[in-house]
KEFIVEX-37818 format. One record per residue (C-alpha): residue in three letters; y, x, z; residue number from 0. Coordinates in steps of 0.02 Angstrom, whole numbers, plus 50000, padded with zeros to 5 digits. Last residue first. Layout:
  residuo      y      x      z  num
      ALA      Y      X      Z  NUM
...
//
This chain:
  residuo      y      x      z  num
      LEU  51377  50266  48892  329
      ALA  51498  50349  49001  328
      GLN  51421  50379  49166  327
      ARG  51494  50302  49348  326
      ARG  51497  50418  49482  325
      GLY  51545  50294  49611  324
      PRO  51371  50300  49704  323
      VAL  51276  50446  49668  322
      VAL  51103  50382  49583  321
      GLN  50949  50478  49623  320
      PRO  50918  50346  49758  319
      ASN  50885  50195  49623  318
      VAL  50825  50061  49734  317
      PRO  50923  50121  49893  316
      ALA  50899  50059  50069  315
      PRO  51028  50151  50187  314
      LEU  51140  50192  50024  313
      PRO  51192  50364  49993  312
      GLU  51383  50377  50019  311
      GLY  51524  50348  49889  310
      LYS  51607  50242  50025  309
      LEU  51593  50089  49920  308
      GLY  51404  50126  49905  307
      ALA  51384  50143  50089  306
      ILE  51488  49979  50105  305
      LEU  51369  49878  49995  304
      ASN  51215  49960  50063  303
      ASP  51274  49914  50250  302
      ALA  51311  49745  50206  301
      ALA  51144  49710  50136  300
      ILE  51069  49789  50288  299
      GLU  51162  49669  50397  298
      ALA  51123  49526  50288  297
      MET  50939  49562  50298  296
      ARG  50938  49582  50483  295
      SER  51028  49411  50489  294
      ARG  50893  49342  50379  293
      THR  50763  49394  50492  292
      GLU  50831  49351  50653  291
      VAL  50864  49178  50610  290
      SER  50706  49153  50519  289
      ALA  50702  49102  50328  288
      SER  50600  49250  50264  287
      ALA  50461  49143  50192  286
      ILE  50593  48988  50146  285
      HIS  50575  48991  49957  284
      PRO  50593  48791  49953  283
      CYS  50406  48750  50016  282
      ILE  50270  48665  49911  281
      VAL  50102  48609  49974  280
      VAL  49971  48569  49853  279
      ASN  49823  48442  49867  278
      THR  49915  48294  49855  277
      LEU  49964  48296  49680  276
      SER  50118  48198  49583  275
      LEU  50229  48367  49634  274
      LEU  50140  48478  49523  273
      PRO  50179  48363  49368  272
      HIS  50358  48417  49384  271
      ASP  50474  48251  49404  270
      ALA  50579  48329  49550  269
      PRO  50611  48470  49437  268
      LEU  50532  48642  49519  267
      PRO  50656  48751  49592  266
      GLU  50616  48869  49532  265
      PRO  50520  48879  49368  264
      ASP  50397  48939  49415  263
      THR  50364  48917  49596  262
      VAL  50377  49015  49759  261
      ASP  50329  48957  49942  260
      LEU  50183  48897  49865  259
      ALA  50007  48818  49953  258
      ALA  49882  48782  49827  257
      TYR  49713  48674  49854  256
      ALA  49532  48647  49806  255
      ILE  49511  48737  49653  254
      GLU  49436  48686  49488  253
      GLY  49456  48510  49544  252
      ASP  49527  48443  49390  251
      ARG  49703  48399  49455  250
      LEU  49709  48571  49544  249
      ALA  49652  48660  49396  248
      GLU  49767  48574  49286  247
      TYR  49920  48600  49394  246
      LEU  49885  48781  49411  245
      ALA  49859  48815  49230  244
      MET  50036  48710  49216  243
      THR  50112  48842  49339  242
      ASP  50038  49010  49266  241
      VAL  50052  49097  49419  240
      ILE  50136  49281  49434  239
      PRO  50286  49171  49377  238
      GLY  50331  49102  49549  237
      ARG  50364  49264  49657  236
      ALA  50276  49321  49816  235
      THR  50238  49194  49935  234
      ASN  50088  49111  49852  233
      VAL  49929  49049  49924  232
      LEU  49781  48989  49826  231
      ILE  49640  48897  49905  230
      ALA  49445  48902  49841  229
      THR  49327  48756  49875  228
      CYS  49299  48746  49688  227
      LYS  49264  48932  49685  226
      MET  49371  49031  49565  225
      GLN  49326  49106  49411  224
      LYS  49395  48965  49309  223
      PHE  49564  48990  49392  222
      ARG  49575  49170  49345  221
      GLU  49544  49109  49157  220
      ARG  49678  48972  49183  219
      ASN  49808  49098  49247  218
      VAL  49849  49202  49388  217
      LEU  49912  49366  49301  216
      ARG  50055  49252  49236  215
      TYR  50177  49404  49241  214
      THR  50079  49533  49349  213
      GLU  50073  49668  49208  212
      PRO  50264  49633  49148  211
      THR  50310  49646  49336  210
      LEU  50323  49522  49484  209
      PRO  50290  49612  49643  208
      THR  50106  49583  49728  207
      HIS  50091  49490  49876  206
      ILE  49972  49350  49822  205
      SER  49853  49266  49935  204
      ILE  49685  49208  49892  203
      TYR  49579  49100  50009  202
      ASP  49391  49078  49988  201
      SER  49381  49230  49897  200
      GLN  49210  49296  49802  199
      GLN  49251  49261  49612  198
      PHE  49444  49285  49609  197
      LEU  49426  49455  49709  196
      THR  49257  49514  49611  195
      ASP  49353  49484  49450  194
      LEU  49503  49584  49494  193
      ASP  49423  49742  49553  192
      VAL  49369  49763  49750  191
      TYR  49440  49868  49887  190
      GLU  49367  49811  50057  189
      ILE  49456  49794  50220  188
      ASN  49430  49860  50397  187
      LEU  49612  49863  50433  186
      GLU  49620  50057  50487  185
      ARG  49476  50102  50374  184
      GLU  49529  50007  50214  183
      LEU  49710  50049  50264  182
      ASP  49676  50232  50234  181
      GLN  49572  50208  50088  180
      ARG  49722  50121  49994  179
      ARG  49697  50094  49812  178
      TYR  49851  50093  49706  177
      PRO  49833  49959  49555  176
      ASP  49801  49831  49695  175
      TYR  49659  49715  49726  174
      TYR  49592  49660  49909  173
      ILE  49444  49607  50008  172
      VAL  49462  49531  50194  171
      ARG  49297  49459  50272  170
      MET  49375  49359  50409  169
      ALA  49346  49367  50599  168
      PHE  49503  49245  50611  167
      GLY  49592  49382  50734  166
      ARG  49574  49497  50598  165
      ALA  49656  49404  50475  164
      ARG  49812  49426  50553  163
      ARG  49816  49615  50505  162
      ALA  49778  49567  50325  161
      VAL  49917  49476  50323  160
      ALA  50026  49618  50376  159
      SER  49940  49725  50252  158
      GLY  49991  49607  50100  157
      ILE  50164  49602  50173  156
      ARG  50178  49803  50167  155
      GLY  50092  49816  50017  154
      LEU  49922  49769  49977  153
      GLY  49926  49667  49816  152
      LEU  49813  49520  49770  151
      LEU  49732  49494  49947  150
      GLY  49563  49394  49942  149
      LEU  49510  49323  50110  148
      THR  49342  49283  50134  147
      ALA  49297  49158  50276  146
      GLY  49236  49180  50438  145
      TYR  49360  49077  50539  144
      VAL  49453  48986  50391  143
      ASP  49362  48836  50390  142
      GLN  49411  48706  50259  141
      GLY  49471  48537  50267  140
      LEU  49399  48364  50297  139
      LEU  49550  48220  50289  138
      LEU  49450  48081  50378  137
      MET  49270  48097  50361  136
      PRO  49219  48074  50542  135
      GLY  49354  47941  50559  134
      TRP  49476  47918  50725  133
      THR  49561  47757  50708  132
      LYS  49695  47657  50610  131
      TRP  49819  47788  50547  130
      ARG  49873  47733  50375  129
      GLY  50055  47695  50438  128
      ALA  50136  47797  50296  127
      ARG  50200  47916  50432  126
      VAL  50027  47948  50498  125
      TYR  49945  47981  50311  124
      ASP  50100  48095  50269  123
      MET  50070  48196  50424  122
      GLY  49889  48225  50388  121
      GLU  49928  48270  50205  120
      VAL  50063  48402  50264  119
      VAL  49913  48469  50381  118
      ARG  49780  48480  50250  117
      ARG  49671  48596  50363  116
      ALA  49651  48741  50236  115
      ALA  49820  48705  50161  114
      SER  49916  48693  50320  113
      MET  49829  48860  50384  112
      LEU  49858  48947  50222  111
      LEU  50036  48906  50223  110
      ALA  50056  48960  50399  109
      TRP  49985  49117  50363  108
      ALA  50104  49157  50218  107
      PHE  50240  49116  50333  106
      ASP  50190  49241  50463  105
      ALA  50168  49372  50334  104
      THR  50336  49325  50282  103
      THR  50410  49356  50451  102
      GLU  50316  49522  50474  101
      THR  50376  49589  50324  100
      LEU  50552  49523  50328   99
      VAL  50629  49683  50385   98
      GLY  50539  49798  50274   97
      PRO  50652  49805  50118   96
      THR  50822  49741  50111   95
      ASN  50883  49798  49932   94
      GLY  51013  49931  49864   93
      VAL  51067  49958  49688   92
      ALA  51194  50112  49649   91
      ILE  51294  50103  49482   90
      GLY  51303  50284  49387   89
      ARG  51302  50176  49212   88
      ALA  51128  50218  49164   87
      THR  51061  50196  49347   86
      ALA  51138  50003  49322   85
      ALA  51053  49983  49153   84
      ASP  50887  50048  49212   83
      VAL  50894  49935  49361   82
      ASP  50911  49781  49265   81
      ILE  50928  49665  49410   80
      ASN  50846  49500  49449   79
      ASP  50685  49593  49477   78
      TYR  50755  49659  49639   77
      GLY  50624  49616  49754   76
      VAL  50670  49651  49955   75
      ALA  50813  49518  49957   74
      TYR  51019  49506  49973   73
      ASN  51033  49629  49832   72
      SER  51170  49759  49854   71
      ILE  51260  49820  49685   70
      VAL  51356  49960  49703   69
      LYS  51503  50065  49597   68
      LEU  51577  49924  49484   67
      LYS  51748  49974  49413   66
      PRO  51696  49934  49237   65
      ALA  51632  49749  49288   64
      HIS  51615  49664  49123   63
      ASP  51505  49797  49062   62
      MET  51392  49779  49207   61
      LEU  51381  49586  49179   60
      GLU  51319  49628  48999   59
      ALA  51202  49766  49064   58
      ASP  51109  49637  49187   57
      VAL  51135  49575  49347   56
      LYS  51055  49386  49337   55
      ASP  51098  49306  49509   54
      THR  50967  49185  49578   53
      LEU  50890  49337  49674   52
      LEU  51042  49357  49759   51
      SER  51187  49469  49743   50
      LEU  51336  49572  49835   49
      LEU  51435  49651  49712   48
      GLY  51543  49808  49735   47
      GLU  51692  49892  49640   46
      CYS  51751  49727  49581   45
      ASP  51899  49699  49449   44
      ARG  51776  49597  49322   43
      VAL  51662  49540  49443   42
      LYS  51722  49360  49457   41
      GLN  51741  49324  49275   40
      LEU  51554  49371  49243   39
      LEU  51512  49254  49393   38
      VAL  51598  49115  49328   37
      GLU  51528  49129  49155   36
      ARG  51345  49138  49231   35
      PRO  51368  48982  49355   34
      PRO  51389  49035  49526   33
      PRO  51247  48997  49633   32
      LEU  51217  48822  49716   31
      GLU  51262  48784  49875   30
      GLU  51448  48825  49846   29
      GLU  51556  48944  49956   28
      TRP  51562  49100  49833   27
      ILE  51626  49233  49950   26
      GLU  51766  49350  49890   25
      ALA  51780  49493  49977   24
      ASP  51930  49618  50010   23
      CYS  51816  49751  50106   22
      PHE  51793  49828  50268   21
      ASP  51809  49693  50393   20
      LEU  51743  49558  50276   19
      ILE  51588  49646  50246   18
      LYS  51549  49693  50434   17
      LYS  51576  49502  50465   16
      LEU  51468  49456  50325   15
      GLY  51321  49546  50383   14
      ARG  51307  49481  50568   13
      GLU  51379  49321  50508   12
      PRO  51227  49264  50410   11
      ILE  51254  49251  50199   10
      ARG  51372  49145  50108    9
      ARG  51335  49152  49925    8
      THR  51388  49261  49775    7
      VAL  51474  49392  49871    6
      PHE  51612  49470  49757    5
      VAL  51685  49640  49814    4
      ARG  51866  49719  49804    3
      PRO  51890  49880  49896    2
      LYS  52021  49876  50031    1
      MET  52192  49953  49989    0
//
């Protein structure tokens, strides 16, 4: 008999086929994530769960699924999962690291350039029929070449963004709790403290995980430190930025622009004040949304799920100390 699993959204075919070949899988076909009460009911008899960032996988859910061996998260981040609770119950947790690094770095750069040169405003200007002639003061933006880029976090994606900055002869500074002197030499970048990062950067790009320490790290006090010409880019997690403080900083001219792939809340309500501003670009969490990257993520998520169901080590484990299937009594 095939192991029973629940997949909380349809994923690309390359991964889904692997799951369907090995498992008795139920796929949630709706665009929106399964409601909480539905998710609790669906996992009750499952040995495996393939989740997304929108699915809260906590101790309550795990206790509703006494047969659960493995949780495979279709994402690099896993702040939606209580990993400690899973570990205590002997449930293996996997994610999809590495594969989306370059794709996300590409998109962070696309957001940076779009904000710097006011690309979305320009398109809106043309579509509104306002383009009558060339003008020397029309939609003036900021130079990227030779500017200072501040990286908040220097993991895989932050490092990839730093590599792209070399082609623009940028000065790159960074802050991370773990100083990387090897990358400083390789990428010709400079380690600074947080105050210096916010004070000196023309562009700040966020690449840190969401933790209790980084929650609303970018707040009113930080915006007041930034240049009035500065641009903020966030492709990490929405709650790292205090959304209302960002709105006020953009509205009042404390900073020039923001470009966001993630927000808090996510998605933003249609009547949110941020959406009333012209000096912000907001995308619907699509930094990893290339065909190849999303397909590779699906394959890794499927491989994690199947390995856990077999009682084997996961290819991309979050809690590698767990032996899949050896659930512990609490």
